[in-house]
C-alpha positions as CSV (number, residue, x, y, z in Angstrom):
1,M,0.2,0.0,0.2
2,F,1.1,3.7,-0.9
3,G,0.3,6.6,0.0
4,S,0.6,10.1,2.2
5,F,-1.0,10.8,5.2
6,A,-1.0,13.6,7.3
7,G,1.1,15.5,4.9
8,Q,3.7,11.6,6.3
9,R,3.7,8.9,2.9
10,M,3.3,5.6,3.6
11,D,4.6,2.6,2.5
12,I,3.6,0.2,3.9
13,P,2.5,-4.0,3.0
14,I,-0.8,-5.1,3.5
15,S,0.3,-6.6,6.3
16,E,1.0,-3.7,8.9
17,L,-3.0,-2.6,7.4
18,I,-4.4,-5.2,8.7
19,A,-3.6,-4.7,12.1
20,L,-4.3,-1.6,11.9
21,S,-7.4,-1.6,11.3
22,S,-7.6,-4.0,13.7
23,K,-6.6,-1.6,16.3
24,H,-8.1,1.8,14.3
25,P,-11.3,0.5,13.5
26,A,-12.3,2.7,10.5
27,N,-16.4,2.6,10.7
28,S,-15.6,4.3,14.6
29,A,-17.9,6.6,14.6
30,G,-20.4,5.3,12.9
31,N,-20.3,7.0,9.8
32,Y,-18.6,5.9,7.3
33,R,-18.6,5.6,4.0
34,G,-17.0,3.9,0.7
35,R,-17.9,4.4,-2.7
36,L,-16.9,2.9,-5.8
37,T,-16.4,5.4,-8.4
38,Q,-15.0,3.9,-12.1
39,V,-13.5,1.3,-12.6
40,V,-11.7,0.0,-16.4
41,Q,-10.7,-3.8,-16.9
42,V,-9.2,-5.1,-20.4
43,G,-9.2,-8.7,-20.5
44,D,-7.5,-9.9,-16.8
45,A,-6.5,-6.5,-15.3
46,A,-8.5,-3.8,-14.1
47,V,-8.3,-0.2,-12.4
48,A,-11.1,0.6,-9.2
49,T,-10.9,3.9,-7.3
50,V,-13.6,4.8,-4.5
51,S,-14.3,7.7,-2.9
52,E,-14.1,6.6,1.0
53,D,-15.3,9.6,3.7
54,G,-16.0,9.5,7.6
55,F,-12.7,7.5,8.1
56,W,-12.0,7.3,11.5
57,G,-14.6,10.3,12.4
58,T,-13.5,12.2,9.8
59,V,-11.0,11.4,7.8
60,S,-11.1,10.8,3.6
61,F,-9.1,9.2,0.9
62,V,-10.1,8.1,-3.0
63,D,-8.5,5.1,-2.8
64,F,-6.9,3.4,-6.3
65,L,-6.8,-0.7,-6.2
66,S,-5.4,-2.5,-9.4
67,L,-7.4,-5.7,-9.3
68,A,-5.5,-8.9,-11.9
69,R,-8.1,-12.1,-12.7
70,I,-6.2,-14.7,-11.5
71,G,-7.6,-17.7,-11.5
72,G,-10.6,-16.2,-12.7
73,T,-11.2,-14.8,-9.2
74,W,-11.2,-10.4,-9.4
75,K,-7.5,-10.5,-6.5
76,I,-6.7,-6.4,-5.3
77,V,-2.8,-6.6,-6.2
78,N,-2.3,-3.1,-5.2
79,K,-3.2,0.3,-3.4
80,T,-2.3,3.7,-3.8
81,F,-4.8,6.4,-1.9
82,A,-4.6,10.1,-1.1
83,H,-4.9,11.5,2.2
84,T,-8.0,14.3,1.0
85,G,-9.2,15.7,4.4
86,G,-9.8,15.4,7.8
87,E,-7.6,15.0,10.7
88,P,-5.6,11.7,11.7
89,P,-6.4,10.5,15.3
90,P,-3.8,9.7,17.6
91,M,-2.2,6.9,16.8
């Protein structure tokens, strides 16, 4: 996972994202909303754009997900994101 959060680079493996999500659930304030805003597919490859609002209460992101169809199943193989608003909670 690659991106910038509150002005800091975040280049972390998915295992760290899972651990962070376990400690700090996205919908902690009960107002989280994720929207799929675009999908572009060519054969067995695709890119999806997801807008997230209300993450950890007030934080917003735009995610760019690279997907690959592997063995007939779509898998997210990369996530790049931009922090677009809100203040992160103390970690």
